[in-house]
C-alpha positions in Angstrom: 0.7 3.2 2.0 2.2 2.2 -1.6 6.2 3.2 -1.7 8.4 2.8 -4.6 11.8 1.0 -4.3 14.7 3.5 -4.1 16.7 3.5 -7.1 13.9 2.9 -9.6 14.4 5.5 -12.5 11.7 7.4 -14.1 10.9 7.8 -17.5 8.4 10.4 -19.1 6.6 9.9 -22.1 6.2 13.9 -23.4 3.8 13.2 -26.1 0.3 12.5 -25.3 -1.3 9.2 -25.2 -4.8 8.1 -26.0 -6.7 7.7 -22.4 -8.2 4.5 -23.6 -4.6 2.6 -23.4 -4.1 0.2 -21.0 -1.1 -2.2 -20.0 -0.5 -3.6 -23.1 -0.9 -0.6 -25.4 1.4 1.6 -23.1 3.9 -1.4 -22.6 4.2 -1.4 -26.3 4.8 2.3 -26.3 7.9 1.7 -23.8 9.2 -0.8 -26.4 8.5 1.2 -29.5 8.9 5.1 -28.8 11.0 5.1 -25.9 13.4 2.3 -27.0 13.3 0.7 -23.3 12.2 -2.8 -21.5 8.8 -2.5 -20.1 10.0 -5.3 -17.5 13.0 -3.1 -16.5 13.1 -1.6 -12.6 11.6 1.7 -14.1 8.4 4.1 -13.7 7.0 5.0 -17.1 4.8 8.2 -16.8 2.2 9.1 -19.6 -0.2 12.0 -19.9 -3.3 12.8 -22.0 -3.9 15.7 -24.3 -5.1 18.1 -21.8 -2.3 17.1 -19.2 -5.2 16.7 -16.6 -4.4 12.9 -16.2 -1.4 10.9 -15.7 -0.9 7.5 -15.9 2.2 5.4 -13.9 3.2 2.0 -15.7 5.9 -0.1 -13.8 6.5 -4.3 -13.3 7.1 -5.3 -9.8 8.6 -8.9 -10.8 5.1 -10.7 -10.5 2.9 -8.3 -12.6 2.5 -4.8 -14.0 1.0 -2.1 -12.3 -1.1 0.6 -13.7 -1.6 3.9 -11.7 -4.1 6.3 -12.9 -4.3 10.3 -11.4 -6.9 12.7 -12.2 -5.1 16.0 -11.3 -6.9 19.2 -10.2 -5.2 21.3 -12.6 -3.6 20.6 -16.1 0.5 20.1 -15.5 3.3 21.3 -17.8 6.1 19.2 -19.1 9.6 20.6 -20.0 8.1 24.2 -20.2 5.5 23.8 -22.8 2.4 25.2 -22.7 -1.0 23.1 -22.2 -3.5 23.1 -24.8 -6.3 24.5 -21.8 -3.9 27.4 -21.2 
């Protein structure tokens, strides 16, 4: 089982992200658009245009983790409607 450290902050990038972006592209988004340090003890969450896939980016002192999850149903962030609804 994978567990996150307690006290990790979670940051959500609300705009859709190209699903082809990998670690370097997402880390660049964290720096340029969120204005945060991608090496900070935090989890950065990204979603695609349809909101049916999410990516989690985090640094664990030895390297980046990139986790991808395909969701069964699209999700809604901050009360906004998805494009499929």
